[in-house]
TORLUM-511151 format. One record per residue: z, x, y of N, C-alpha, C in turn. Coordinates in steps of 0.05 Angstrom, whole numbers, plus 5000, padded with zeros to 4 digits. Example, Ala and Ser with C-alpha at 12.3 -4.5 7.8 and 13.67 -1.06 7.14 Angstrom:
515652644886515652464910515652644934;514252574955514352734979515752585001;
This chain:
483150614508485350784519487750784499;488951004498491151034479493851014495;495850894482498450874494498450784522;497250554527497250454554500050394564;500850514586503550484595503650284618;505350094617505549904639508449884647;508849914673511549894683512049654700;514249534697515049324714517949334715;518949534724521749594721523449544743;525749554736527949534756528049794769;527049994757527150254768524450374766;522450264770519750354768519450544746;521550644735521250804712520850614690;521450374694520950174672518450054676;516950134694514350014698512450114677;513250244658511250334640511150164615;512549984609512049834586512349554591;513949484609514549224619517549174620;518649294640521549274643521849204671;523749114679524049054708526549174716;527649354700530249464708530749744698;529549814677530150084666527750214654;525450124661523050254651523050294621;522550094607522350114578519550204572;519250414557516650524550515850434523;513950244521513050144495510050194494;509150394479506350444476504950204462;502750134474501149914462498350004455;497549984430494950084422492849874428;490949944442488949754451486349914457;484149774454481549894460480549774485;479749934504478649834530476049974535;474049804540471449924547471049904577;471450124592471250104621468450054630;468049904652465349854662463850104669;465350314678464150564685466050794677;465051034677466651254670469051284688;471251344676473751394691473551644708;474851644731474951874748476452104734;475752344739477052564725479852624737;479952594763482552654777483652394787;485852304776486952044784488952074807;488651924828490451934850493251854843;495152004851497851914845499351884873;501351734873502951704897505551574890;507051534911509751424907509751154893;507351014893507350764879505150744859;504150974850501950984830502850834804;500950714790501350594765503350374765;503750234787505450004787503649764783;503849624760502149404754502849154767;501448954761501848694772504548584764;506248514784508948414777508848144765;507347964777506747714765504647574783;503347374773501447234790502847074811;502847164835504147024856502746764864;504146554870503046314879503446314910;501346354924501646374954502246104965;504546094979505345854992503845835019;502045635021500445615045502145535069;501745665092503345595115502745295122;504745155132504344875139502644845164;501244615165499644565189496944705189;495444685211492844805214493245105222;491845285210491945565217490945595246;492545735263491745765290489645985293;488145965315486346175323487946375339;487046615341488346825357488446715386;490846675396490946575424490846805445;491747025436491747255454491447515436;490447715449490247965436492448165444;494548045453496848215462497948365437;498448615440499348785418497048885401;494548835410492248935395490549125413;488849265401486949435416484149395406;482249405424479449375415478349635403;477149625380475849855368472849815368;471549985382468649965386467149995359;464849875356463049905333462350195331;461550285307460650555304459750625276;458750865272457850965246459251215240;460151265215461551505209461151575179;462051815172461951895144464651835131;464751645113467251555101467851725076;470351805073471051945048472352235054;472552385032474152635031473352835053;475552955065475253155086476253435078;477853445056478953725049479453725018;480353955009480654004981482953844967;484553704984486753534972485553274962;483153214969482052954961481952904931;482352654923482252564896479252484891;478552444865475852384858474952114871;476751924875475851664885475251684915;475651914927474951954956472152064959;470752124936468152244937466152044925;463552064933462552254954462852124982;462652295002462652195029460052035032;460151815047457751645050457851525078;455451445087455051355114455751055116;457450985135458350715138458150635169;457350395172457450285201459350035201;460850005222462549775225462149645252;462549375253462349235278464949285294;465049215319467449235333469549035326;472049085330474248895321476748965336;478448775337481148815347483048905325;485049075331487049155311489749165323;491649085307494449115315495149395322;496349435345497249705354499249825335;501049655324502949755306502849595280;504349695260504649545235506149285242;505749075228507148825233510048875229;511748785249514548845249516248615236;518748685231520648485223520848245240;520848295266521048075285518547895284;516248005282513747855280513647695255;514447825232514347675206516447445206;518747495219520747305220519847045235;518247075256517046845270515246685251;513746825235512046695215513646535196;515746655184517446505164518846275177;519846295201521146075214519245845219;516745915225514745715231513545565206;513645705185512345605160514145565136;516445685136518145675112517145835089;515346025094514146175074516246355058;515946365032517646525015515946755003;516746985006515247224998515447264968;513647434958513447474929516047594919;517247774933519747914926522147714924;521947494938524047304939523847094916;521747114899521346934877521847044850;522846894832523246994805520647014791;520047244777517647274764517247074741;514746984738514146804716512746954694;514146974670513247144649510447044639;510046774638507546664629505146764646;505646814671503646914689503447214688;505747334686505947634685504347754661;504747624638503547734614500547734613;499347564631496447554633495347804643;496947964658496148204670496648464653;497748414629498748634612497148654586;497148874573495748904547496748704527;495048604510495848414487498148534472;500048374465502248474448504648594464;504448594490506648704506509048524504;511348644498513748484494514948384520;516148154519517448034543519948194550;520448264575522748394584525248224581;527548324582529948164580530047974604;531247744600531347534620532747634646;534747824642536147904665534548104683;532148184673530348344689528448174705;527847934694525947744708527447594729;528147734750529647614772528147684798;528747534820527647604845528547884854;526748064857527448344862525048494874;525548744881523248914890524149204886;522149374891522649664885523749804910;525949944906527350084926527550384920;527050544940527250834935530050934930;530351104910533051224903532451534902;534051674918533751964919535152114897;533752254879535052404858536452654871;538352754856539952984866538453244861;536853254841535453504834532353464831;531053684826528153674821527653494798;525553334798524853154776521753174771;520953114747518053114742516652914760;514553004773513052824791511252614778;511252624752509752414737511552194725;514152214732516152014721517151864745;515851644752516551484775519351354774;520351324750523051214747525251384760;524451644765526451824777527051754807;525351624820525751554848525251274857;524951094837524650814844526750654828;527650424840529650264827528749974832;528649814810527949524812530549394819;530949314844533549224854533548924859;535248794846535648494851536348454880;535048254892535748184919534348334941;532748544933531248694953528848544962;528548514987526148374999526048445028;524348305044523948385072526348355088;528148165081530548125096532748325088;532548415063534448615052533148845041;532149035058530449255049531549435027;534149455026535349635006536949474985;536549224984537849054965540048884977;541348724960543448554970545548714986;546348605009548148745026546948885049;544448955046542949085068541848865086;540948945110539848755129537948875148;536748715166534948815185535948755214;538548695216539748645242539348885259;538248845283537749065302535149215296;533649125276531249265268528749095270;528648935292526348755294523848905301;524149145311521749305318521049495296;522149485272521449655249519249505234;517549645219515549515202516749345181;515749115176516648945154515749065128;517449075108516749185082517449005058;516849095034517148925011515048695013;512748755024510748555028508448585008;507948374993505648384975503048324989;500848374975498248304988498048014994;499147854977499047554982500747495007;503047615011504547575035503147655060;501747885059500247995081497947795089;496547695070494447505074495447245087;497747145077498946905086499646935117;500847155124501547205152499147225169;497147375159494747415174493347155181;493146985162491946715166493446555186;496146565184497846415203497346515231;497046775234496746895260493846875271;492046755255489246735263487747005261;488847175243487747435240486847475211;486447725204485847785175486548075170;486548155144487048435138484548595142;484848855150482449015155481149085129;478449125130477049225107477749535105;477449645082478049935079476250105098;473850025102472150165120473050145149;473949905157474949865185477450025188;479250035168481750175170481250475175;479550595158479050885160477750945188;475850785196474550825222476650825245;478450635244480450615264482450845263;483150925238485151145234483851405246;481351455244480151685253480351715284;480651495298481151505327479051645342;476551625335474251745349473852025341;475552155324475052425315473152415292;471552625290469552635269470152845248;470352775223470852965202473553095201;475452985215478153105216479852985193;481853145185483453065162485552855168;486752865193488852685200488152525225;489552315231489152165256489252335281;490852545280491252715304489452965304;487953005283486253235282486353395256;486653655257486853805232489253975229;491053965248493554115246495154005222;496154175203497654085181499953905190;500653715172502653515180505353635187;506153865175508753975181508654205201;506454255212506054455232506654345259;507854495277508354395305510454185304;510254015325512253795327511553565309;513553415300512953185283510852995293;508952935277506752765285506652485271;508352475249508452235235511052215219;511851985209514151955192513452005163;513952245154513352335126515752465114;515352555089517452695075517252995079;519153125092519053405096521153545078;520053705060521853845040520653825013;522553824994521853804965522053514957;519753384952519853094943520553084914;522252894905523552694921526452734928;527452974922530353024924531353144950;529653284965530553404989528753345013;529853215033528453145057529753295081;528253465094529253625116529553475142;528453225143528853035165527953165192;525953325192524853435217523853215236;522952995224521952775240524252585247;526652635237529152495243529352225229;527552165210527651915196527551945166;529451835152529451845123527951615111;528351375123526751135116524651075137;523850825139521850755159522850795187;521050845205521750895234520950655249;522250615273521450405291518450435300;517050215306514350235316514250395341;512050555344511650725367513450965369;514551055346516251295346514751555349;512151555343510551795344508051735361;506751945370504351915388502151755373;500751595389498451435377496051615373;494151505358491551655355489751605379;487251685377485451655400484851375408;485251195391484750905397487350765407;489550905409491950785416493450655394;492950725369494150595346496450775336;498650645331501050795321501350785291;502450995279503051015251500750955232;498351055240496151045221496451255200;498451425203499351615182502251595180;503151575154506051565149507351295156;509951285155511651055159511650855136;509650675135509350515111506350475103;505850455077503150405069502250125079;499650105084498549855095496349745077;496649485072494649345055492049315070;489849325054487149275063486149025049;483948915057482948665044481548725017;480548965015478649034992480049054965;478548974944479249044917479049344915;480449464895480249744889478549794864;476649974866475150074845475050384846;475750514826475750814826472950914830;470850774824468150884826466650754850;467950624867466650474889464950654906;465950894914464451064932461851164919;461951194893459451284878457351054879;458450804879456550584880455350564909;456950634929456050624956453750824962;453651034948451551244955448851154946;448550924933445950824926444350724950;445850694972444550604996444850815018;442850845036442951055056445050995077;445350735084447450655103448350375096;451050355097452250105089453449975115;452649745121453549605145455849405138;458149455152460449275149461149215119;461649425103462349375075464849225072;464849035053467148875047468648955021;467849185011469149264986467749174961;468549254938467249174913467748884907;466148764889466448494881468848444862;469748654850472048624831473648884831;475748874817477649094815477449234789;477649514789477849664765479149934770;481449964756482750214756482950314727;481750524719481650624691484550674681;486450744699489150794691490650544682;489750314693490850044686488749834688;487049834667484749654667485349354667;487749274660488448994660489448884687;489949064705491248994730489248974753;489348754767487648714790489048844815;487649024829488849174849487349154877;488849204898487649204924488349494936;486749544957486949814969489249824990;490650044990492650095010491950365024;492650385050491950625065494350715082;494150975090495951085112498351235103;499151215078501551365070504051255080;506351365074509051265082511051495087;513451405092515551605096516251765072;515051695049515551845024513252035018;511252035033508952215027509352505035;508452685017508852975020506353115008;505653345019503353475009503553554979;505953594970506253674942505753434923;505553194934505352964917502852804923;502752684946500452494949498752524975;499752684995498452725021497252465030;498752245028497651985035497051945065;497852115082497352085111494552195119;493052295101490252375106488652125111;486852125131485351885138483551785116;482751965098480951885076482451815050;485051845050486651805026486651515017;485951464993485951184983488251154964;489550924964491550864944491150564937;492350484915491950224905494450114891;494749864891496949734876496249454870;497749324851497249044844497948874869;496448644868496748464892499648364897;501148354877503848254881506048474883;505048724886507048944890508548904916;511048964914512648974939514549204937;514449374957516149624956517349674983;519349844982520849905008519150055028;516850155021515050285040512250175041;512149915037509449775037509449545056;507549565076507349345096504449295103;503849245127501049195134500749165166;498249165174497549085201495048905200;494448765221492148585221489948665239;487648535236485348565254484348295260;482648275281481448025288478548085298;476747895293473947915301473747855331;471647935343471147885371470947595377;
């Protein structure tokens, strides 16, 4: 690969060379032999190409992990078989080909995990999230191309990525135009120091890394959904439809999800009445009674991300309860270990990522934490 760009910025614009505040772009010449051919059409989204922030050390919750005592706030999803993958022409290469999948029945959280629920976990365990910890350069550089320069010390601070709205149209391939690496931003302070979640206990918790989501899930006696389980649940018993609600375009009719209406990222018409995340249950649920399976905040899945995973899947006529690939590979960032995210967010728009489509795949490094990234859990029978 030529001119591998890696961003770790204070403003995601700095995520291209290794900055944590102003997107310093430092081309690094390196040769990478990908395990398989790279996809022709690379999926982009509000958090595309955000590499591993640093190797997070997961703080294990204290005591014995509890089993699920109750399925309150969850809904049972029956077992079934479906065609997983692309449903329309907006699909990216990593959504092809469609392939036959079967999943066992499972319980799933009706809503995304909320601030109130996550706060209970933190109070019980003393857990400290990835965004609340200072990045360790010795760990961070292991995920970057050889020769990458160390960012300034004032950039290696406890921080997370916060959306910043530009005043005018900007190039959609320059993420620094709408992201800001903000000191003090975390689940307690979604917009940075001075912001808070007072009165927002029923809003989805955000600035959550994959490690954070796994830690909470274990504490709750649950787990993260596999990508196959997530898509099966999002479809809500509908077959071959584009969205959780059917095939009506996202901006047609009454608002069906919390998304970006207008010209992304500078003009939001607010037809859904929300600029940032919306409270849980603000929009109609899908056929299984699940809320916000489209829009609001992206949701972590358990699976590693591989751009060619669906092509591998087609080698079998039917895959039962797939757990995802054995390793991670993204040709755009071959040094970065990534996990799958699903569902889109309040920043998704048809002109950019169409992340609210049920087949839409997105990925990010395990330690990524952003203002529109959360999760929900599942539990086995």
